Every structure is written in C-alpha cells, then in structure tokens.
C-alpha positions as CSV (number, residue, x, y, z in Angstrom):
1,M,-57.4,-28.4,34.7
2,P,-55.7,-25.1,33.6
3,R,-57.0,-23.4,30.6
4,A,-54.7,-22.0,27.9
5,Q,-55.1,-18.3,27.0
6,P,-53.7,-16.8,23.8
7,G,-51.2,-14.1,24.5
8,V,-48.4,-12.0,23.0
9,L,-44.9,-12.3,24.4
10,V,-43.5,-8.7,24.8
11,E,-39.8,-8.1,25.5
12,T,-39.0,-4.6,26.8
13,D,-36.4,-2.8,28.8
14,A,-37.0,-2.3,32.5
15,S,-38.4,1.2,32.3
16,I,-41.0,0.3,29.7
17,H,-41.8,-2.8,31.7
18,A,-42.6,-0.7,34.7
19,I,-44.9,1.6,32.7
20,I,-46.8,-1.4,31.3
21,V,-47.2,-2.9,34.8
22,R,-48.5,0.4,36.1
23,I,-51.0,0.7,33.2
24,D,-52.1,-2.9,33.9
25,T,-52.6,-2.2,37.7
26,E,-54.6,1.0,36.9
27,H,-56.9,-1.1,34.7
28,R,-57.4,-4.0,37.2
29,N,-55.0,-6.5,35.6
30,K,-56.7,-6.3,32.2
31,F,-53.6,-6.7,30.1
32,I,-50.9,-8.9,31.7
33,L,-51.3,-12.7,31.7
34,E,-47.9,-13.4,33.1
35,N,-45.1,-11.1,34.4
36,I,-42.2,-13.4,33.4
37,D,-39.3,-11.3,34.6
38,D,-38.0,-7.7,34.4
39,E,-37.9,-7.6,30.6
40,N,-40.6,-10.1,29.5
41,L,-44.4,-10.0,29.8
42,L,-47.2,-12.2,28.4
43,I,-50.0,-9.9,27.3
44,H,-53.7,-10.8,26.6
45,R,-53.9,-11.1,22.8
46,D,-57.3,-9.4,22.7
47,N,-56.0,-6.4,24.6
48,Y,-52.6,-6.0,23.1
49,E,-53.4,-3.2,20.6
50,E,-55.2,-1.2,23.3
51,L,-52.2,-1.5,25.6
52,K,-49.9,-0.5,22.8
53,Q,-51.9,2.7,22.3
54,M,-52.0,3.5,26.0
55,L,-48.2,3.0,26.2
56,H,-47.7,5.2,23.2
57,D,-49.9,8.0,24.7
58,R,-48.0,7.8,28.1
59,L,-44.6,8.0,26.3
60,K,-45.8,10.9,24.1
61,H,-47.1,12.8,27.2
62,A,-43.8,12.1,29.1
63,V,-41.7,13.5,26.2
64,R,-44.0,16.5,25.9
65,E,-43.5,17.3,29.6
66,A,-39.7,16.9,29.3
67,E,-39.6,19.2,26.4
68,E,-41.7,21.8,28.2
69,S,-39.5,21.5,31.3
70,S,-36.3,22.0,29.2
71,D,-37.8,25.0,27.4
72,S,-38.4,26.8,30.8
73,D,-34.7,26.4,31.8
C-alpha cells in the first residue's frame, strides 16, 4: 500500500522550475516528491526551507554574474 508523504505544492515559471530540478538532481532527489508539470512541483515538506535557501543563493549568484558581465561591456 502506498504511503502518504507530506509535501509543499510549489508553482513556478519554467525557468525557476528548471533550476529546482537541477538542484534536486545534484542532491540525489532529496527535494522533489513529484514533478507534476512544467510549472508545478511537490516538494518534501522537511526539505522545503533548505531548497528555498539554495534557490535564493543560485539566483543571487546568477544576478551577480550578470551585473559583472554588463559592467565589463
């Protein structure tokens, strides 16, 4: 019999969805319970805050790189 697992439904745009899937893959499927479609994911409730922080860090790093790149132009 299947066992229910508590999760958080996350709705994102496709670009953020791709980043979350990449983070999950890098961490051996620690975060995603169900990849519902291109905009919705079910995330492990216990790992949600950790994933949020990792996503924040990735986005911050990407913005910093973009700013540095535009400064050198």
